[in-house]
Residue, then its C-alpha position, 0 to 999 in steps of 0.5 A: m218523220s213517219n211521212v218521210k219514211s213512207i215517201l222514202t219506202g215508196v221511192f225505194i220500191a218504185t226504183l226496185l220495180m223499175g229495175c225489174e225487167p223480164p229476162e231476155e230469152a236466149p235464142i235457141r236454134l236447133t238443127s233439123r237433126e236435133r228437132i227430129r231427136i227431140d220429137t222422137l224422144a217426146n213421142q217415145q215418152i208419150d207412147s209409154l205414158r199413154i198406156k198408163m193414162d188410158s188405164i187410169c181413165e178406164h179406172i175412174y170413168q164410172d166414178l166420174l160419170s156417176r158424179a156428173v150425172d148426180s150433179l146434173v140431177k141435183v141441178r135439175k131437181m133444184e130447178e124443178d123445186k123453184l118452178r113448183a114453188r113459183i106455180q104454187r105462189e101463182n095459184q094462191 
């Protein structure tokens, strides 16, 4: 009985999956005037955000730079430690 239940569940799921097709995208056709308007609006929003983004970048730049340098130094230190350990083993 459990086996029949499993088969029926599998068939049900397979049927559902076969019925699922990606939705068809509606063709969007814009006039040149609409495209120009969209570009204008997008550029206005980008220009207003650019000031905020630049301010945020200036604010976090030093912290990000310090973290990056610290990370690189840590990696190089680990590599140096491995090399020193290998040299010590070879000299013994």
